[in-house]
N, C-alpha and C positions, 0 to 999 in steps of 0.2 A: 638310226634316223638319218635319212639321206635328203639332201636338198637338190634343187634343179641343177642338172649338169653333173650329177654325181658328187658334188661338193658336200662333205660331211658337216655335222654340227660343230666339229672342232674349228671350222673356218669362221664361225660367228665371232664377232668381237666380244670381249669379256663384258662390256657394258650392256650389250643386248642380252647375254646369258643371265646376267644379274637381274635385269628387268623381268625376264621371263620367270625366273625363280622367285621373284617377289610375290607371285600369286600363290605359292605353295604354302601349306600349313607347316608348322614346326616339325611334325612327324614326317611329312613327305620330304622336307628339306634334308632331314637326317638320312632317310633312305636314299635320296638322290646323291648324297655325298659319297656313297659307296661305289658309284658307277666308275669314276676315274679321277685321277689327281687334278685334272683341269676343272671338272665340275666341283670337286671338293674345295679348290681354291676360290672359285666364284661363290660357292654357297656360304662361305664364312666371311664374305665381305661385310663389314660393319653395318652398312645401310640395311641389310636384310635381317638384322637382329637387334633392332632398336628396342623391342620388347619380347618377353618370353613369359608365357603362362603355362604351368605344368602342374599336374598332380603326380607326385612321386610315390610309387608303391614300395612296399617292403615285404614283410612276411617271409614265408619259406623260400620264395623265389627272389627275394630282394638282392641277393648277391649277383644274380644274373642282370639286374637292371642298374646296379650301381656303376659298373664300367661305362654304360651308355651315358649316365648322368655326368660322370667324370670327364668323358670325352667332350660332351657338349659344353660343359662349364669351362673346361680348359680352353676351348676355342673362342667362347664369347664373353667369358666372365670379366675380362678387362675393359670391355667397351659397351656392354649392354646397358641401356638407359632405364628400362622398366622391367623389373623382375618380380613376378608373382608366383610363389610356389606353395603348394600344400603337401606336407609330408604325411603320408598315411602308412604307418609301419605294418599294418595288418593287411594291406593290399599287395597282391603279388604281381603288379604290373606297373608300367610307366605309361600314363595316358594323358590326353589333353585335359585341361582343367574343366572345360564346359562339357556337360552331357555325361558326367561320371555317375555311376550308380553308387549305392551305399557300400559299406565295408563288407568284407567276407568274414564270417564268424566260424572258425573251425569248431568241430564238435568237442564239447567238454569231456566226452568219454575217452578221448584220445589220451593214452598214458603218457605221451610226450608233449602234452598240451602246454605245460608251463615252459618247457625248454624251447618250444617253437616260438612262443611269445618273447622269450628273452633274446632269441636270435633276431627276431624282428626289431626289438628295441636297439640291439647293437648295430644293426644295419642302419636304423634311423639316425643314430648318433654319427655314424661314418658319413652318411649322406649330407647331414647338416654341416659337418666339418668340410666336406668337399666343396659345398656351395660357398661358404664364407671364405675359404682359402682362395677361391677363384676371383672373388670380387673385392678382396681386401684393399687393393690399390686402385680401384676404379673411381676416378675423380669425377666422372661424368654421370654417375648413377643419380637418377632423379626420383625413382619410385622403387621402394623395396617393401614387399608385403610377404610375410611368412606366417604360415598356419600349421600347427602340429595337431593332427587328428589322432590324439592318443587316449581318448576317453575309455576305450575298451581296455587298454592296458591298466588304467586306473581302476576300472571296475573289477579286473581280475587280480588286483593287488600286486601287479608287476612293478608298479612305481612306488611302493612303500620302501622305506629306508633299507630294510633287510634285503629285499629282492633286488632293488636298484644297485646296491653295493656289489652284488654278484656280476652285474652287467658292466658297471663302470667303477672298478675298484679305486678308492681314493678320490672319486669324482674327477679323474684326470681329464676325461673328454669334455665333461660339462665345463670345467674351468677353462679349457682351451677354447671351447665355443664362446664363452663369455668374453674372453680376451680378444678373439677374432672379431666378434660383433662390435666391440668397442673400437677396434682398429678400423673397421669399415666406416664407422661414424666419424672417427678422427680424420681420416683421409678424404672423406666426402667434401664436396664443395657446392653441390647444387641440389641436394635432396629436397624434394617438395612433399613427398609422401613416405611416411615411415610407419609400418604396421608389423607388430609381432604379437601373435595370439596363441597362447597355450603351447609355447615352445620349450617347455620343461626346464625352467631355470636359466634360459639363455639371457634374459633381461634381469637385472638387479636394480635396486634403488639408486645405484650410482652410475648406471649405464648412460643416461642422458647427459651427464656431465662431460662425457668423452666427445660429444658431438662438436664438430668444428663451428666456429662462429659464423662463417658464411652459410653453412647448412642450417644453423639455428635461425638465421635471418630469413632464409628462403622457404623454410618448412611451412606447409599449409595444412597438412593432415598428420595427426599423430594418434595411433592406437596401440596401447601396451596392455595386454591382458594375460594373466597367468595364475589367477586364484592364489596368489601369495599373500602372506599376512602383511608385510610392509608394503606401503604404496610404491608402485613402480614409477609414478610420476610425481616427484616431490614438487610441492607448490612453488618452491624457490626457482625451479627450472623454467616455470612459465614466464618469468621475467625476461628470459632471453627469447622466447618464442612469440615475438610481437606480431607476426603475420599469420598466426595459426587461425584457420577458418573452420576446421573440422577436428573433432576430438572424440575418442572412444576409450572408455575405461570402466573399471569396476565402480558401481555406484558408491560404494563405501569410500572410494578414493577421491570422489568429487566433493571435496571439503569446502567449508565456508571461505577459507583462505584462498583456495584455488579459484572459486567463483568470483571473489572480489578482485583478484588479479586480472581475470578475463574481462571484468567490467571497467577496467581503468581506461582512461581516454587515450593513452598511448598504445593500446592494443587494438588491432583491427576487429571489427564486429565478428562474432562467432556465428556461423551459419548452420552447422550440423553438430549435434551432440548425441552420441550413442552410449547408453548406460546398461550394464549387465548386473542384475541382482541375483545372486545365488543364495537361496535360503539355507543351504546346508553349511555355509561358512559364516552366517550372521552371528553365531555364538562367539566366534573368535574375531570377527570383523564387524563390530556393532555399527549401527546407523548414526550414533551420536557423533556430532562434529561434521556431518554432511551439510550441504547447503540449506539454509533456512528459507522461509518464505520471503523475507526481506532481501536475502542474497539473490534469489531468483528474480525478484522485481527489478533489482539494480541491473542484473545481467540482461534482462529483456529490454530495459530502457536503452542500454548501450547497443544491444544486438537485436534490432527490430525484426529481422528476418529469421531469427533462430528457430529451428525445429528440432524436436527431441524424439529419439527412438529408444524405447525401453523394453528389455526382455526380463521377465520375472520368472525365475526357475525355482519351483517348489518354495514359494514365498508365502508366508501366512498372511491372512487378511489384515491383522493388526499391524504388521510391518508395512504392508502396502499403504495403509492410511498415513503412515509417517512419510512414505516416499512421495506420494502423489500430492504435491503442493499445488494450490490453486493457480499460481502464476507460472507453473511449468508449462511451456508451450508444446504440449504433447501432440505429435503427429502419428506415431506408430507405437502400438503396444502389443506384446506377445506374451501370453501366459502359457507356460509349459510346466507340467507337473506329473509326478509319479505317485505322490502320497497326499498332497494338499489339494484343496478344492477352492476355486475362486468363488467368492460369495456374491449373492445378489446385490448386496450393499456396494461392493466394489464396482460392479458393472454399472450400477445406477450413478455412482459418484463420477465415473469416467464420462458417462453420457451427459451429465449435467455440467461438469467443470470444463470439458474439452470439446464441447459441441461445435466450436468454430474452427478447431485446428485438426481434429482427429480424422485420418484418412484410412489407416490400417488397424484392424482389430482381429487378433488371432487368439483363439481359445482352444488349448490342447490339453488333453489329459490321457495318460496311457495306463488306464486301469480297467478292470473287468466290469465294474458298475458304471452306470451313466447317470449322474445326478441331474435332477430337473431344477433349473433355475427359476421356473415360473411358478411361484407359490400361488399367484392369482393369474389364471390364464388370460384374463382380460387385460392384464398389464404386464406382459412378458418383458423382462429387462432387455432382451436382444431386439425386440420390436421397438421399444423405446429408444434404444441406441441408434437404430436405423432412422427413426423419426427425428431425433434431436440432432444427430451429427450430420450436418448438411453436406459435408465434403467426403463422407465415407465412400471409399471406392474398393476396399478389399475386406472381405469378411470370411474367415476360415474357422470352422468349428469341428472338433472331434473329441469324443469322450464325454460329452454332455448331451442330455436329451433335448432335441429340438422338435417341437410339435409341428406337424405338417401345415396346419392353418397359419401358424406363426411364420413359417418359412414363406408362404405365399404372401403374407402381409409385408414382410421385409422386401421381397422382390418388387411389390407394387409401390412401396414407399420410395425406394431409391431408383428403381427402373434401370435404364441403360447406364446410368452413372456408376452403378455398382459393377465395376469391371470384373471382379473376381468374387464369386459366391461359391465357396467350396465347403460342402457339408458331407461328412462320411455317411454312407448308407445306413450303417448300424446306429448312428446318432439320431436318425429320424424315427419318430413314433407317430402313430395315427390315433386320434380320438374318435369317438362315435359321431362325428359331424357328418350329417347326411350328404353333404356336398361331395365327399370323397368316395361315396358308394353308389352314386347314380350312374348307371349304364356302363361305367368303365372300372377297371381295376384301380385301387387307390393310388398305387405308385405311378401308374400311367397318367392318372388325372393330376397328380401332384406335379409331374414333369411338365404337363401341358400348361398348368396354371402358372408355375414359376417361370417357364420359358416365355409365356405371354407377358408377365410382369416385367421381365428383364429386356424383352425385345430381341431375344436371341435364343438359340437352342441351349437348354440346360439339362444336366443329368446329375444325380447324386454321385458323390465321389466313391468309386468302387475300390480303388487301390489306395489304401491309407498310407502306404510307404512313401507316397508323394509328399505328404505333410509330416509324417512321423520320422523326420530326419533327426540326426543327433543334434541336440539343442545348441551346443557350442559351435558346431559347424554352421548351423542355420544362422546364428547370430553373426558370425564372422562374415558370411557371404552377404547377408542382408545389410550389415553395416557397410560393407564395401560399396554396394550399389546405392545405398542411402547417402553416403558421403560423397560419392562421385557425382551425385545430382546437385551439387552446390550451385 
């Protein structure tokens, strides 16, 4: 690159080079740092790395990516202010966080299948150690968000005690990770956002006690999720977190004691609450002891602007009746299941109890059969939901039968206020209503009618992978955006 008069780019002042580099993405900054030592020096100026968002791959190629992560964290770990990382052991690449597709799934017929997953797990542990080592003394860290995309490993049994012992004998690495994470919290002074989701034992019930008092005072968002039996957020720790405005945790951990502490006059009003209910663990983590109707009333009186996001994963209808208290200010709800089926009674209950607050309704089921919720087609529960919930703006359906004429009715009831209407093509069924057979093909006529009702072009969802993402990953990302909208 030459300038006027033959003067090279090296003649530019460092301040100008830093300003030019500020427009580059994290990936491009790393590439540019390999050009020359001058550029490398400018590229790792602290002002260029106030925040970093990455999805860190592992898998069979993880060893190729770990040195890049180590180099980057060694350069910026001591001064980065906002760090958001997703660890994906089964992905073989290091990529920007946004715009990443789903995980790669190697064929189960591979005779070395188990060994490859264990190698990925080992790489994951090394990468987490690398990150925590680099930020352990960072006193300016304000946002730390870590997510472990490890559900495939759980599904394949790699994370059961016998298999995991082969990867981390004596739990040496896990214990070191726990110690380093507590050291990060102890040394921190300005943390406002702390999130750890499904990081494989990194957080324990005693972790929060290690947080410094200055960070406990400044903390505004906390999310600790790991499907562990003991609560990761002891109610007693809430007494220190007086400025907490956003919270995300397992529903079974949101106890009456915790709700009462958040309702105290010395605690700032809570604005966002994200709760995950995993039906597969309810046998060992019962709902008894969770917040009662009176507890919710007290919390809502103290936090008038509180909004709640709930994801129910394979939860039975009778358990949902226990969860969905009338005073719960529900804004978003996501049903996701492999074996259970959301009942008509639950959909009706939601549309009646939360008609003033509900904005997002997601109904997902990953099974071959598509149950029909409309026992009486003149009173379809989804149409009633669209009619009653005056602020409904997002409706996503897959795995349940949606009749074409009901879909048209929903579009007309909510109109352009329904920003997202995503219904998979295989979920739509047509009855012998003559309106869909006049002159045009039924699908084409449906598209025309729904588009007219919404006031924009609409099509059935052809690619279900858009909505059939891994549920824990979806909850984590939705919780992030939900909480950031405080």
